[in-house]
All heavy atoms as a GROMACS GRO file, in nm:
protein
  582
    1MET      N    1   0.083  -0.117   0.000
    1MET     CA    2   0.000   0.000   0.000
    1MET      C    3   0.088   0.125   0.000
    1MET      O    4   0.057   0.221  -0.068
    1MET     CB    5  -0.093  -0.004   0.121
    1MET     CG    6  -0.195   0.106   0.121
    1MET     SD    7  -0.303   0.110  -0.022
    1MET     CE    8  -0.382  -0.045  -0.012
    2GLY      N    9   0.195   0.120   0.077
    2GLY     CA   10   0.284   0.236   0.083
    2GLY      C   11   0.346   0.267  -0.051
    2GLY      O   12   0.369   0.383  -0.085
    3THR      N   13   0.373   0.165  -0.131
    3THR     CA   14   0.429   0.187  -0.265
    3THR      C   15   0.331   0.264  -0.352
    3THR      O   16   0.370   0.344  -0.436
    3THR     CB   17   0.463   0.052  -0.331
    3THR    OG1   18   0.555  -0.018  -0.248
    3THR    CG2   19   0.523   0.071  -0.469
    4MET      N   20   0.202   0.241  -0.328
    4MET     CA   21   0.102   0.307  -0.411
    4MET      C   22   0.068   0.446  -0.361
    4MET      O   23   0.073   0.543  -0.438
    4MET     CB   24  -0.026   0.222  -0.416
    4MET     CG   25  -0.008   0.089  -0.485
    4MET     SD   26  -0.160  -0.002  -0.504
    4MET     CE   27  -0.219  -0.014  -0.337
    5VAL      N   28   0.029   0.460  -0.235
    5VAL     CA   29  -0.025   0.588  -0.188
    5VAL      C   30   0.044   0.641  -0.062
    5VAL      O   31  -0.011   0.723   0.009
    5VAL     CB   32  -0.177   0.579  -0.163
    5VAL    CG1   33  -0.251   0.550  -0.291
    5VAL    CG2   34  -0.210   0.473  -0.059
    6GLY      N   35   0.166   0.594  -0.038
    6GLY     CA   36   0.238   0.634   0.083
    6GLY      C   37   0.258   0.785   0.094
    6GLY      O   38   0.304   0.850   0.001
    7ASP      N   39   0.219   0.840   0.207
    7ASP     CA   40   0.232   0.984   0.232
    7ASP      C   41   0.214   1.006   0.382
    7ASP      O   42   0.115   0.964   0.439
    7ASP     CB   43   0.124   1.060   0.155
    7ASP     CG   44   0.138   1.210   0.164
    7ASP    OD1   45   0.219   1.261   0.244
    7ASP    OD2   46   0.066   1.280   0.090
    8ASP      N   47   0.310   1.071   0.445
    8ASP     CA   48   0.298   1.094   0.589
    8ASP      C   49   0.231   1.228   0.620
    8ASP      O   50   0.224   1.269   0.734
    8ASP     CB   51   0.434   1.084   0.658
    8ASP     CG   52   0.527   1.200   0.622
    8ASP    OD1   53   0.493   1.282   0.534
    8ASP    OD2   54   0.636   1.206   0.682
    9GLY      N   55   0.181   1.296   0.518
    9GLY     CA   56   0.118   1.426   0.540
    9GLY      C   57   0.219   1.539   0.548
    9GLY      O   58   0.184   1.655   0.558
   10GLY      N   59   0.346   1.503   0.543
   10GLY     CA   60   0.454   1.602   0.548
   10GLY      C   61   0.533   1.597   0.419
   10GLY      O   62   0.478   1.591   0.309
   11ALA      N   63   0.663   1.593   0.434
   11ALA     CA   64   0.751   1.595   0.318
   11ALA      C   65   0.782   1.457   0.263
   11ALA      O   66   0.849   1.444   0.162
   11ALA     CB   67   0.882   1.666   0.354
   12ASN      N   68   0.737   1.352   0.330
   12ASN     CA   69   0.771   1.216   0.289
   12ASN      C   70   0.660   1.152   0.206
   12ASN      O   71   0.576   1.079   0.257
   12ASN     CB   72   0.800   1.129   0.412
   12ASN     CG   73   0.921   1.178   0.487
   12ASN    OD1   74   1.024   1.204   0.428
   12ASN    ND2   75   0.906   1.193   0.617
   13GLU      N   76   0.660   1.179   0.079
   13GLU     CA   77   0.565   1.117  -0.013
   13GLU      C   78   0.636   0.999  -0.077
   13GLU      O   79   0.711   1.015  -0.173
   13GLU     CB   80   0.516   1.217  -0.116
   13GLU     CG   81   0.435   1.329  -0.055
   13GLU     CD   82   0.385   1.429  -0.155
   13GLU    OE1   83   0.440   1.437  -0.266
   13GLU    OE2   84   0.290   1.500  -0.122
   14THR      N   85   0.613   0.880  -0.023
   14THR     CA   86   0.686   0.763  -0.069
   14THR      C   87   0.614   0.686  -0.178
   14THR      O   88   0.675   0.606  -0.247
   14THR     CB   89   0.713   0.667   0.049
   14THR    OG1   90   0.587   0.630   0.106
   14THR    CG2   91   0.800   0.734   0.153
   15GLY      N   92   0.486   0.705  -0.193
   15GLY     CA   93   0.410   0.632  -0.294
   15GLY      C   94   0.413   0.700  -0.428
   15GLY      O   95   0.449   0.817  -0.441
   16VAL      N   96   0.373   0.625  -0.531
   16VAL     CA   97   0.370   0.681  -0.666
   16VAL      C   98   0.249   0.771  -0.687
   16VAL      O   99   0.246   0.848  -0.782
   16VAL     CB  100   0.375   0.571  -0.774
   16VAL    CG1  101   0.505   0.496  -0.768
   16VAL    CG2  102   0.256   0.476  -0.761
   17ALA      N  103   0.151   0.763  -0.597
   17ALA     CA  104   0.031   0.847  -0.609
   17ALA      C  105  -0.012   0.896  -0.471
   17ALA      O  106  -0.122   0.867  -0.426
   17ALA     CB  107  -0.081   0.770  -0.676
   18PRO      N  108   0.076   0.971  -0.401
   18PRO     CA  109   0.036   1.019  -0.269
   18PRO      C  110  -0.088   1.109  -0.282
   18PRO      O  111  -0.102   1.182  -0.378
   18PRO     CB  112   0.158   1.097  -0.221
   18PRO     CG  113   0.233   1.131  -0.344
   18PRO     CD  114   0.205   1.021  -0.442
   19GLY      N  115  -0.176   1.096  -0.188
   19GLY     CA  116  -0.300   1.174  -0.192
   19GLY      C  117  -0.413   1.102  -0.263
   19GLY      O  118  -0.527   1.145  -0.257
   20ALA      N  119  -0.381   0.992  -0.332
   20ALA     CA  120  -0.487   0.916  -0.397
   20ALA      C  121  -0.573   0.849  -0.291
   20ALA      O  122  -0.527   0.820  -0.181
   20ALA     CB  123  -0.426   0.810  -0.490
   21LYS      N  124  -0.697   0.825  -0.323
   21LYS     CA  125  -0.786   0.752  -0.233
   21LYS      C  126  -0.787   0.607  -0.275
   21LYS      O  127  -0.776   0.576  -0.393
   21LYS     CB  128  -0.927   0.810  -0.239
   21LYS     CG  129  -0.932   0.951  -0.187
   21LYS     CD  130  -1.072   1.006  -0.194
   21LYS     CE  131  -1.070   1.149  -0.143
   21LYS     NZ  132  -1.198   1.214  -0.159
   22TRP      N  133  -0.798   0.517  -0.178
   22TRP     CA  134  -0.797   0.376  -0.211
   22TRP      C  135  -0.910   0.303  -0.141
   22TRP      O  136  -0.962   0.349  -0.040
   22TRP     CB  137  -0.662   0.313  -0.176
   22TRP     CG  138  -0.627   0.316  -0.031
   22TRP    CD1  139  -0.566   0.418   0.035
   22TRP    CD2  140  -0.653   0.215   0.066
   22TRP    NE1  141  -0.552   0.385   0.168
   22TRP    CE2  142  -0.604   0.261   0.190
   22TRP    CE3  143  -0.712   0.089   0.060
   22TRP    CZ2  144  -0.612   0.187   0.306
   22TRP    CZ3  145  -0.719   0.014   0.176
   22TRP    CH2  146  -0.669   0.064   0.297
   23ILE      N  147  -0.949   0.191  -0.202
   23ILE     CA  148  -1.047   0.101  -0.144
   23ILE      C  149  -0.985  -0.038  -0.145
   23ILE      O  150  -0.890  -0.064  -0.218
   23ILE     CB  151  -1.182   0.102  -0.220
   23ILE    CG1  152  -1.164   0.060  -0.366
   23ILE    CG2  153  -1.246   0.239  -0.210
   23ILE    CD1  154  -1.294   0.046  -0.443
   24ALA      N  155  -1.036  -0.126  -0.065
   24ALA     CA  156  -0.984  -0.262  -0.060
   24ALA      C  157  -1.098  -0.362  -0.058
   24ALA      O  158  -1.207  -0.332  -0.011
   24ALA     CB  159  -0.898  -0.280   0.066
   25ALA      N  160  -1.072  -0.478  -0.112
   25ALA     CA  161  -1.169  -0.588  -0.109
   25ALA      C  162  -1.096  -0.713  -0.062
   25ALA      O  163  -0.987  -0.743  -0.110
   25ALA     CB  164  -1.227  -0.612  -0.248
   26LYS      N  165  -1.155  -0.783   0.033
   26LYS     CA  166  -1.096  -0.906   0.083
   26LYS      C  167  -1.148  -1.022  -0.001
   26LYS      O  168  -1.267  -1.051  -0.002
   26LYS     CB  169  -1.132  -0.927   0.230
   26LYS     CG  170  -1.069  -1.050   0.288
   26LYS     CD  171  -1.105  -1.066   0.435
   26LYS     CE  172  -1.045  -1.195   0.489
   26LYS     NZ  173  -1.088  -1.221   0.626
   27GLY      N  174  -1.057  -1.088  -0.071
   27GLY     CA  175  -1.098  -1.197  -0.159
   27GLY      C  176  -1.079  -1.336  -0.100
   27GLY      O  177  -1.100  -1.434  -0.169
   28CYS      N  178  -1.038  -1.343   0.025
   28CYS     CA  179  -1.013  -1.473   0.088
   28CYS      C  180  -1.095  -1.485   0.216
   28CYS      O  181  -1.110  -1.388   0.289
   28CYS     CB  182  -0.865  -1.489   0.120
   28CYS     SG  183  -0.760  -1.478  -0.025
   29GLU      N  184  -1.142  -1.606   0.242
   29GLU     CA  185  -1.220  -1.629   0.363
   29GLU      C  186  -1.130  -1.623   0.487
   29GLU      O  187  -1.154  -1.547   0.578
   29GLU     CB  188  -1.290  -1.765   0.358
   29GLU     CG  189  -1.400  -1.773   0.255
   29GLU     CD  190  -1.353  -1.807   0.114
   29GLU    OE1  191  -1.231  -1.816   0.090
   29GLU    OE2  192  -1.439  -1.824   0.028
   30THR      N  193  -1.028  -1.705   0.488
   30THR     CA  194  -0.932  -1.708   0.600
   30THR      C  195  -0.795  -1.738   0.539
   30THR      O  196  -0.730  -1.650   0.488
   30THR     CB  197  -0.970  -1.814   0.705
   30THR    OG1  198  -0.986  -1.940   0.641
   30THR    CG2  199  -1.097  -1.777   0.777
   31ASN      N  200  -0.756  -1.863   0.544
   31ASN     CA  201  -0.628  -1.904   0.487
   31ASN      C  202  -0.642  -1.955   0.344
   31ASN      O  203  -0.546  -2.000   0.286
   31ASN     CB  204  -0.563  -2.012   0.573
   31ASN     CG  205  -0.522  -1.958   0.708
   31ASN    OD1  206  -0.492  -1.840   0.722
   31ASN    ND2  207  -0.522  -2.043   0.807
   32SER      N  208  -0.762  -1.953   0.292
   32SER     CA  209  -0.785  -1.999   0.156
   32SER      C  210  -0.872  -1.898   0.083
   32SER      O  211  -0.935  -1.814   0.144
   32SER     CB  212  -0.852  -2.137   0.156
   32SER     OG  213  -0.981  -2.127   0.215
   33CYS      N  214  -0.871  -1.908  -0.047
   33CYS     CA  215  -0.947  -1.813  -0.130
   33CYS      C  216  -1.030  -1.892  -0.230
   33CYS      O  217  -0.977  -1.940  -0.331
   33CYS     CB  218  -0.851  -1.720  -0.205
   33CYS     SG  219  -0.727  -1.643  -0.102
   34SER      N  220  -1.158  -1.903  -0.205
   34SER     CA  221  -1.244  -1.976  -0.298
   34SER      C  222  -1.265  -1.891  -0.423
   34SER      O  223  -1.253  -1.768  -0.421
   34SER     CB  224  -1.379  -2.008  -0.234
   34SER     OG  225  -1.453  -1.888  -0.216
   35GLU      N  226  -1.293  -1.958  -0.534
   35GLU     CA  227  -1.320  -1.885  -0.657
   35GLU      C  228  -1.438  -1.791  -0.639
   35GLU      O  229  -1.438  -1.679  -0.690
   35GLU     CB  230  -1.346  -1.983  -0.773
   35GLU     CG  231  -1.223  -2.056  -0.816
   35GLU     CD  232  -1.245  -2.144  -0.938
   35GLU    OE1  233  -1.347  -2.127  -1.008
   35GLU    OE2  234  -1.159  -2.230  -0.963
   36ALA      N  235  -1.540  -1.834  -0.564
   36ALA     CA  236  -1.658  -1.750  -0.542
   36ALA      C  237  -1.620  -1.620  -0.470
   36ALA      O  238  -1.666  -1.512  -0.506
   36ALA     CB  239  -1.763  -1.826  -0.463
   37SER      N  240  -1.535  -1.631  -0.367
   37SER     CA  241  -1.494  -1.510  -0.294
   37SER      C  242  -1.406  -1.419  -0.378
   37SER      O  243  -1.418  -1.297  -0.373
   37SER     CB  244  -1.420  -1.548  -0.165
   37SER     OG  245  -1.510  -1.605  -0.075
   38LEU      N  246  -1.315  -1.478  -0.456
   38LEU     CA  247  -1.231  -1.396  -0.543
   38LEU      C  248  -1.314  -1.322  -0.647
   38LEU      O  249  -1.294  -1.203  -0.672
   38LEU     CB  250  -1.126  -1.484  -0.611
   38LEU     CG  251  -1.017  -1.539  -0.520
   38LEU    CD1  252  -0.934  -1.643  -0.594
   38LEU    CD2  253  -0.930  -1.428  -0.465
   39LEU      N  254  -1.411  -1.393  -0.706
   39LEU     CA  255  -1.498  -1.328  -0.805
   39LEU      C  256  -1.584  -1.220  -0.741
   39LEU      O  257  -1.602  -1.112  -0.797
   39LEU     CB  258  -1.586  -1.432  -0.874
   39LEU     CG  259  -1.513  -1.523  -0.972
   39LEU    CD1  260  -1.605  -1.634  -1.020
   39LEU    CD2  261  -1.458  -1.444  -1.090
   40ALA      N  262  -1.636  -1.247  -0.621
   40ALA     CA  263  -1.720  -1.148  -0.552
   40ALA      C  264  -1.640  -1.022  -0.520
   40ALA      O  265  -1.690  -0.911  -0.536
   40ALA     CB  266  -1.779  -1.208  -0.424
   41SER      N  267  -1.515  -1.039  -0.477
   41SER     CA  268  -1.435  -0.921  -0.446
   41SER      C  269  -1.402  -0.843  -0.574
   41SER      O  270  -1.403  -0.721  -0.575
   41SER     CB  271  -1.308  -0.957  -0.370
   41SER     OG  272  -1.219  -1.033  -0.449
   42GLY      N  273  -1.376  -0.914  -0.682
   42GLY     CA  274  -1.351  -0.847  -0.810
   42GLY      C  275  -1.474  -0.772  -0.859
   42GLY      O  276  -1.464  -0.660  -0.910
   43GLN      N  277  -1.591  -0.832  -0.843
   43GLN     CA  278  -1.714  -0.763  -0.882
   43GLN      C  279  -1.736  -0.639  -0.797
   43GLN      O  280  -1.780  -0.536  -0.847
   43GLN     CB  281  -1.834  -0.858  -0.870
   43GLN     CG  282  -1.833  -0.965  -0.975
   43GLN     CD  283  -1.940  -1.070  -0.954
   43GLN    OE1  284  -1.988  -1.091  -0.842
   43GLN    NE2  285  -1.978  -1.137  -1.061
   44TRP      N  286  -1.705  -0.648  -0.669
   44TRP     CA  287  -1.721  -0.532  -0.581
   44TRP      C  288  -1.628  -0.419  -0.622
   44TRP      O  289  -1.665  -0.303  -0.620
   44TRP     CB  290  -1.697  -0.571  -0.435
   44TRP     CG  291  -1.720  -0.458  -0.342
   44TRP    CD1  292  -1.841  -0.420  -0.289
   44TRP    CD2  293  -1.624  -0.364  -0.294
   44TRP    NE1  294  -1.824  -0.308  -0.210
   44TRP    CE2  295  -1.691  -0.272  -0.212
   44TRP    CE3  296  -1.488  -0.349  -0.312
   44TRP    CZ2  297  -1.626  -0.167  -0.149
   44TRP    CZ3  298  -1.423  -0.244  -0.249
   44TRP    CH2  299  -1.494  -0.156  -0.168
   45VAL      N  300  -1.506  -0.455  -0.664
   45VAL     CA  301  -1.411  -0.351  -0.706
   45VAL      C  302  -1.465  -0.273  -0.826
   45VAL      O  303  -1.452  -0.152  -0.831
   45VAL     CB  304  -1.272  -0.412  -0.737
   45VAL    CG1  305  -1.182  -0.314  -0.809
   45VAL    CG2  306  -1.205  -0.459  -0.608
   46VAL      N  307  -1.526  -0.342  -0.921
   46VAL     CA  308  -1.574  -0.271  -1.041
   46VAL      C  309  -1.709  -0.205  -1.018
   46VAL      O  310  -1.751  -0.121  -1.099
   46VAL     CB  311  -1.579  -0.362  -1.165
   46VAL    CG1  312  -1.440  -0.411  -1.200
   46VAL    CG2  313  -1.674  -0.478  -1.148
   47ALA      N  314  -1.779  -0.237  -0.909
   47ALA     CA  315  -1.906  -0.173  -0.877
   47ALA      C  316  -1.928  -0.178  -0.726
   47ALA      O  317  -2.006  -0.261  -0.677
   47ALA     CB  318  -2.022  -0.239  -0.951
   48PRO      N  319  -1.856  -0.094  -0.648
   48PRO     CA  320  -1.871  -0.098  -0.502
   48PRO      C  321  -2.017  -0.083  -0.459
   48PRO      O  322  -2.095  -0.012  -0.524
   48PRO     CB  323  -1.788   0.023  -0.456
   48PRO     CG  324  -1.690   0.046  -0.566
   48PRO     CD  325  -1.764   0.010  -0.692
   49THR      N  326  -2.052  -0.152  -0.352
   49THR     CA  327  -2.189  -0.149  -0.300
   49THR      C  328  -2.192  -0.078  -0.166
   49THR      O  329  -2.089  -0.042  -0.110
   49THR     CB  330  -2.241  -0.292  -0.280
   49THR    OG1  331  -2.159  -0.358  -0.182
   49THR    CG2  332  -2.241  -0.371  -0.409
   50ASP      N  333  -2.313  -0.064  -0.112
   50ASP     CA  334  -2.325  -0.009   0.023
   50ASP      C  335  -2.286  -0.117   0.123
   50ASP      O  336  -2.249  -0.228   0.085
   50ASP     CB  337  -2.467   0.045   0.048
   50ASP     CG  338  -2.576  -0.061   0.033
   50ASP    OD1  339  -2.548  -0.182   0.051
   50ASP    OD2  340  -2.690  -0.023   0.006
   51LEU      N  341  -2.293  -0.086   0.250
   51LEU     CA  342  -2.250  -0.180   0.354
   51LEU      C  343  -2.334  -0.306   0.360
   51LEU      O  344  -2.293  -0.407   0.416
   51LEU     CB  345  -2.248  -0.111   0.491
   51LEU     CG  346  -2.144   0.000   0.506
   51LEU    CD1  347  -2.159   0.068   0.641
   51LEU    CD2  348  -2.004  -0.055   0.490
   52ASN      N  349  -2.453  -0.303   0.302
   52ASN     CA  350  -2.540  -0.420   0.300
   52ASN      C  351  -2.521  -0.504   0.174
   52ASN      O  352  -2.595  -0.598   0.151
   52ASN     CB  353  -2.686  -0.377   0.310
   52ASN     CG  354  -2.717  -0.313   0.443
   52ASN    OD1  355  -2.672  -0.360   0.547
   52ASN    ND2  356  -2.790  -0.203   0.441
   53GLY      N  357  -2.424  -0.468   0.091
   53GLY     CA  358  -2.400  -0.541  -0.033
   53GLY      C  359  -2.501  -0.509  -0.141
   53GLY      O  360  -2.515  -0.584  -0.237
   54GLN      N  361  -2.572  -0.399  -0.126
   54GLN     CA  362  -2.676  -0.360  -0.221
   54GLN      C  363  -2.634  -0.232  -0.295
   54GLN      O  364  -2.539  -0.165  -0.257
   54GLN     CB  365  -2.808  -0.334  -0.147
   54GLN     CG  366  -2.858  -0.453  -0.068
   54GLN     CD  367  -2.892  -0.571  -0.158
   54GLN    OE1  368  -2.956  -0.556  -0.259
   54GLN    NE2  369  -2.845  -0.688  -0.119
   55ASN      N  370  -2.708  -0.196  -0.396
   55ASN     CA  371  -2.690  -0.070  -0.470
   55ASN      C  372  -2.551  -0.054  -0.529
   55ASN      O  373  -2.477   0.038  -0.495
   55ASN     CB  374  -2.724   0.049  -0.379
   55ASN     CG  375  -2.862   0.037  -0.320
   55ASN    OD1  376  -2.959   0.020  -0.393
   55ASN    ND2  377  -2.871   0.043  -0.188
   56PRO      N  378  -2.512  -0.145  -0.620
   56PRO     CA  379  -2.380  -0.132  -0.682
   56PRO      C  380  -2.367   0.000  -0.756
   56PRO      O  381  -2.463   0.048  -0.817
   56PRO     CB  382  -2.375  -0.251  -0.779
   56PRO     CG  383  -2.515  -0.298  -0.795
   56PRO     CD  384  -2.590  -0.255  -0.674
   57ARG      N  385  -2.249   0.061  -0.746
   57ARG     CA  386  -2.224   0.191  -0.807
   57ARG      C  387  -2.097   0.187  -0.891
   57ARG      O  388  -1.988   0.218  -0.844
   57ARG     CB  389  -2.213   0.297  -0.700
   57ARG     CG  390  -2.346   0.313  -0.624
   57ARG     CD  391  -2.342   0.423  -0.524
   57ARG     NE  392  -2.314   0.551  -0.586
   57ARG     CZ  393  -2.282   0.660  -0.517
   57ARG    NH1  394  -2.275   0.656  -0.386
   57ARG    NH2  395  -2.257   0.773  -0.578
   58PRO      N  396  -2.109   0.147  -1.018
   58PRO     CA  397  -1.991   0.140  -1.105
   58PRO      C  398  -1.917   0.272  -1.117
   58PRO      O  399  -1.797   0.273  -1.142
   58PRO     CB  400  -2.049   0.098  -1.241
   58PRO     CG  401  -2.181   0.038  -1.210
   58PRO     CD  402  -2.230   0.104  -1.085
   59GLY      N  403  -1.984   0.383  -1.096
   59GLY     CA  404  -1.919   0.513  -1.103
   59GLY      C  405  -1.814   0.533  -0.994
   59GLY      O  406  -1.731   0.623  -1.003
   60LEU      N  407  -1.818   0.449  -0.890
   60LEU     CA  408  -1.719   0.457  -0.783
   60LEU      C  409  -1.601   0.362  -0.803
   60LEU      O  410  -1.512   0.355  -0.719
   60LEU     CB  411  -1.785   0.426  -0.648
   60LEU     CG  412  -1.891   0.524  -0.601
   60LEU    CD1  413  -1.951   0.479  -0.469
   60LEU    CD2  414  -1.834   0.665  -0.589
   61ALA      N  415  -1.600   0.291  -0.915
   61ALA     CA  416  -1.491   0.198  -0.941
   61ALA      C  417  -1.359   0.274  -0.952
   61ALA      O  418  -1.355   0.387  -1.000
   61ALA     CB  419  -1.517   0.121  -1.071
   62PRO      N  420  -1.250   0.214  -0.907
   62PRO     CA  421  -1.121   0.282  -0.912
   62PRO      C  422  -1.070   0.295  -1.055
   62PRO      O  423  -1.108   0.218  -1.144
   62PRO     CB  424  -1.030   0.191  -0.830
   62PRO     CG  425  -1.094   0.057  -0.835
   62PRO     CD  426  -1.241   0.081  -0.845
   63ASP      N  427  -0.983   0.392  -1.077
   63ASP     CA  428  -0.919   0.409  -1.207
   63ASP      C  429  -0.808   0.306  -1.227
   63ASP      O  430  -0.777   0.267  -1.338
   63ASP     CB  431  -0.859   0.549  -1.220
   63ASP     CG  432  -0.966   0.657  -1.220
   63ASP    OD1  433  -1.074   0.635  -1.280
   63ASP    OD2  434  -0.944   0.762  -1.158
   64ILE      N  435  -0.745   0.265  -1.117
   64ILE     CA  436  -0.634   0.170  -1.121
   64ILE      C  437  -0.656   0.065  -1.013
   64ILE      O  438  -0.700   0.097  -0.903
   64ILE     CB  439  -0.500   0.243  -1.096
   64ILE    CG1  440  -0.476   0.345  -1.205
   64ILE    CG2  441  -0.385   0.144  -1.088
   64ILE    CD1  442  -0.360   0.437  -1.179
   65VAL      N  443  -0.624  -0.060  -1.045
   65VAL     CA  444  -0.638  -0.170  -0.950
   65VAL      C  445  -0.504  -0.239  -0.935
   65VAL      O  446  -0.435  -0.265  -1.033
   65VAL     CB  447  -0.744  -0.272  -0.998
   65VAL    CG1  448  -0.749  -0.393  -0.907
   65VAL    CG2  449  -0.880  -0.207  -1.008
   66ASN      N  450  -0.466  -0.269  -0.813
   66ASN     CA  451  -0.345  -0.345  -0.784
   66ASN      C  452  -0.386  -0.475  -0.716
   66ASN      O  453  -0.463  -0.474  -0.621
   66ASN     CB  454  -0.252  -0.264  -0.692
   66ASN     CG  455  -0.128  -0.341  -0.657
   66ASN    OD1  456  -0.073  -0.412  -0.739
   66ASN    ND2  457  -0.082  -0.326  -0.534
   67ASN      N  458  -0.337  -0.583  -0.766
   67ASN     CA  459  -0.369  -0.714  -0.708
   67ASN      C  460  -0.243  -0.784  -0.662
   67ASN      O  461  -0.138  -0.770  -0.725
   67ASN     CB  462  -0.438  -0.805  -0.811
   67ASN     CG  463  -0.575  -0.759  -0.846
   67ASN    OD1  464  -0.659  -0.746  -0.760
   67ASN    ND2  465  -0.599  -0.732  -0.973
   68SER      N  466  -0.254  -0.858  -0.556
   68SER     CA  467  -0.147  -0.945  -0.511
   68SER      C  468  -0.197  -1.087  -0.522
   68SER      O  469  -0.246  -1.147  -0.427
   68SER     CB  470  -0.108  -0.912  -0.367
   68SER     OG  471  -0.057  -0.782  -0.358
   69TRP      N  472  -0.192  -1.140  -0.642
   69TRP     CA  473  -0.240  -1.275  -0.668
   69TRP      C  474  -0.126  -1.372  -0.648
   69TRP      O  475  -0.013  -1.346  -0.684
   69TRP     CB  476  -0.289  -1.287  -0.812
   69TRP     CG  477  -0.404  -1.199  -0.843
   69TRP    CD1  478  -0.399  -1.066  -0.872
   69TRP    CD2  479  -0.540  -1.236  -0.848
   69TRP    NE1  480  -0.524  -1.019  -0.894
   69TRP    CE2  481  -0.613  -1.121  -0.881
   69TRP    CE3  482  -0.608  -1.356  -0.829
   69TRP    CZ2  483  -0.750  -1.123  -0.895
   69TRP    CZ3  484  -0.745  -1.355  -0.843
   69TRP    CH2  485  -0.814  -1.240  -0.876
   70GLY      N  486  -0.157  -1.486  -0.595
   70GLY     CA  487  -0.054  -1.586  -0.578
   70GLY      C  488  -0.108  -1.712  -0.519
   70GLY      O  489  -0.221  -1.717  -0.471
   71SER      N  490  -0.028  -1.813  -0.526
   71SER     CA  491  -0.069  -1.943  -0.474
   71SER      C  492   0.057  -2.022  -0.443
   71SER      O  493   0.159  -2.006  -0.509
   71SER     CB  494  -0.154  -2.017  -0.578
   71SER     OG  495  -0.186  -2.146  -0.533
   72ALA      N  496   0.048  -2.106  -0.341
   72ALA     CA  497   0.162  -2.191  -0.308
   72ALA      C  498   0.185  -2.295  -0.417
   72ALA      O  499   0.296  -2.342  -0.437
   72ALA     CB  500   0.138  -2.260  -0.174
   73THR      N  501   0.080  -2.328  -0.489
   73THR     CA  502   0.091  -2.420  -0.602
   73THR      C  503   0.044  -2.347  -0.726
   73THR      O  504  -0.031  -2.250  -0.719
   73THR     CB  505   0.003  -2.545  -0.581
   73THR    OG1  506  -0.133  -2.503  -0.568
   73THR    CG2  507   0.045  -2.620  -0.456
   74HIS      N  508   0.089  -2.392  -0.840
   74HIS     CA  509   0.046  -2.327  -0.965
   74HIS      C  510  -0.102  -2.355  -0.985
   74HIS      O  511  -0.147  -2.468  -0.979
   74HIS     CB  512   0.127  -2.378  -1.084
   74HIS     CG  513   0.084  -2.318  -1.212
   74HIS    ND1  514   0.105  -2.186  -1.241
   74HIS    CD2  515   0.017  -2.369  -1.317
   74HIS    CE1  516   0.055  -2.159  -1.360
   74HIS    NE2  517   0.002  -2.270  -1.409
   75ASP      N  518  -0.176  -2.251  -1.012
   75ASP     CA  519  -0.320  -2.265  -1.031
   75ASP      C  520  -0.356  -2.186  -1.156
   75ASP      O  521  -0.342  -2.064  -1.160
   75ASP     CB  522  -0.394  -2.210  -0.908
   75ASP     CG  523  -0.544  -2.236  -0.915
   75ASP    OD1  524  -0.597  -2.261  -1.027
   75ASP    OD2  525  -0.608  -2.231  -0.811
   76ASP      N  526  -0.403  -2.255  -1.259
   76ASP     CA  527  -0.439  -2.189  -1.384
   76ASP      C  528  -0.555  -2.092  -1.370
   76ASP      O  529  -0.581  -2.011  -1.457
   76ASP     CB  530  -0.472  -2.292  -1.491
   76ASP     CG  531  -0.348  -2.365  -1.540
   76ASP    OD1  532  -0.238  -2.308  -1.532
   76ASP    OD2  533  -0.363  -2.479  -1.588
   77TRP      N  534  -0.628  -2.099  -1.257
   77TRP     CA  535  -0.742  -2.009  -1.238
   77TRP      C  536  -0.698  -1.864  -1.247
   77TRP      O  537  -0.766  -1.782  -1.304
   77TRP     CB  538  -0.811  -2.035  -1.103
   77TRP     CG  539  -0.938  -1.957  -1.088
   77TRP    CD1  540  -1.060  -1.994  -1.131
   77TRP    CD2  541  -0.952  -1.829  -1.027
   77TRP    NE1  542  -1.151  -1.897  -1.100
   77TRP    CE2  543  -1.088  -1.794  -1.038
   77TRP    CE3  544  -0.866  -1.739  -0.966
   77TRP    CZ2  545  -1.139  -1.674  -0.989
   77TRP    CZ3  546  -0.916  -1.621  -0.918
   77TRP    CH2  547  -1.050  -1.589  -0.929
   78TYR      N  548  -0.582  -1.832  -1.192
   78TYR     CA  549  -0.535  -1.693  -1.193
   78TYR      C  550  -0.510  -1.643  -1.335
   78TYR      O  551  -0.533  -1.527  -1.365
   78TYR     CB  552  -0.408  -1.679  -1.109
   78TYR     CG  553  -0.432  -1.706  -0.963
   78TYR    CD1  554  -0.390  -1.823  -0.903
   78TYR    CD2  555  -0.495  -1.611  -0.884
   78TYR    CE1  556  -0.412  -1.848  -0.769
   78TYR    CE2  557  -0.519  -1.634  -0.750
   78TYR     CZ  558  -0.477  -1.752  -0.694
   78TYR     OH  559  -0.500  -1.775  -0.561
   79SER      N  560  -0.463  -1.727  -1.422
   79SER     CA  561  -0.435  -1.683  -1.559
   79SER      C  562  -0.562  -1.676  -1.643
   79SER      O  563  -0.562  -1.614  -1.749
   79SER     CB  564  -0.332  -1.775  -1.626
   79SER     OG  565  -0.381  -1.908  -1.634
   80ARG      N  566  -0.671  -1.735  -1.598
   80ARG     CA  567  -0.798  -1.730  -1.671
   80ARG      C  568  -0.876  -1.604  -1.637
   80ARG      O  569  -0.973  -1.573  -1.702
   80ARG     CB  570  -0.884  -1.852  -1.639
   80ARG     CG  571  -0.825  -1.982  -1.688
   80ARG     CD  572  -0.925  -2.097  -1.674
   80ARG     NE  573  -0.986  -2.108  -1.541
   80ARG     CZ  574  -0.949  -2.192  -1.447
   80ARG    NH1  575  -0.847  -2.273  -1.467
   80ARG    NH2  576  -1.012  -2.197  -1.332
   81CYS      N  577  -0.840  -1.534  -1.532
   81CYS     CA  578  -0.918  -1.418  -1.487
   81CYS      C  579  -0.891  -1.296  -1.570
   81CYS      O  580  -0.791  -1.267  -1.617
   81CYS     CB  581  -0.888  -1.387  -1.342
   81CYS     SG  582  -0.946  -1.518  -1.234
   0.00000   0.00000   0.00000
């Protein structure tokens, strides 16, 4: 996160876009990430909803998305997304 929007409010702007606003989506249940949860988090990113999961608003989607995708084993699912 610091690489993207790091800023201490003073002279230390460490991120590439200090002052940018960010949102986050949790795509994993706990120690695993089901395809359903990953897809749901991706859908939320492109159309954030209210706290009840209702009223999707595509106009609030971010201009840029950063993902940290990975797996302990090779999984072709990531390359299909």
